[in-house]
N, C-alpha and C positions, 0 to 999 in steps of 0.2 A: 251781384246782379249782372255784371258784365258777362260772366260765364253763361248765365241763363240766356241772354240775348245772342251770344255766339252759338249756343246749342240750337236756339230757334232758327237762326239764320242757316245753320248747317242742315237742319231738317227741311227747311224750305228749299234749299239748294238741291238736296237729294230728290225731293218731290219734283222739282223743275226738271232735273235730268231724267227721271223716270218717265215723265210725260213726253219729253223730247224723244227718248228712245222708243216709246210706244208709237208715237206718230210716225217716226222714220220706219219702224218695222211694219206698220200698217201700209205705208206706201210701197215698201219693198215686196210685201206679200201681194198687194193688189197689182203690181206691175210684173209679177211672176218671177222676181229675182230670188226671193226666199220661198222654199218649198215647205208647205205646211204638213207634209207627210213625214218629215224628219222629226224624230222624237226630241232632239235637243231644241229645235226651233219651237216646237209645240210647248215644251216645258218652259222656256223663257217667256213665250207669248202668254201662256195661261198664268204664270206667276205675276207678270206685270199687270195683267188684267185684274187678277184677284186683289192686288194691292190698290189699284186706282179706281176700281168700280165703286167702292163706297164713297169716294169723293165725287165721281162723275154723276152718280144716281140723283142726288138732290139738284144738281145743276141741270141735268136733263129734264127733270120734272118741272123745273122753273121755266126753261126755254121753250119757245114754240117749236112745233114739228117742222123740220127743214128737209124732209125727205131723206135722201141718202147722205146728206152732209152733216157730220157731227161736229158741232162747234164747242162742245163741252170742254175739250182740252184747251182751246184758246181762252175760254172764259176763266178756267182755273188758273192758267198761266198769268192772265191779267190780274186775277185776284191775288196770286202770290206776289206779283210786283207791287200791288197796292199795299199789301201787308208789310212788305219790306220797306217801302217808303214811309209808311206810318211809324213803324218801329224805329227807323233811322232818325226821323225828325223828332221823335219823342224820347229817345234814349237818355237824354240829359235830365229829363224830369224824373226818371226812375232810378238813376244812379246816385 
């Protein structure tokens, strides 16, 4: 059962890093540091968006419209932290 928790924590960590990479890339694109006409940047951007959009979509449907500010990544990161806390505090009851 410990291995299952380690796998879940690993997947949550990968998801957290993907969200952070996407947020940083969106800032770099908006500030003109990354050029979206480069095929490599477009490939990375679209891959990360395809991975994260199924997670963001239900969160965005739940949240009120905030104009140009997308707080779905923040809500998902807080959700990841909450899931990690719940799992860490209850791991002894499952093992």
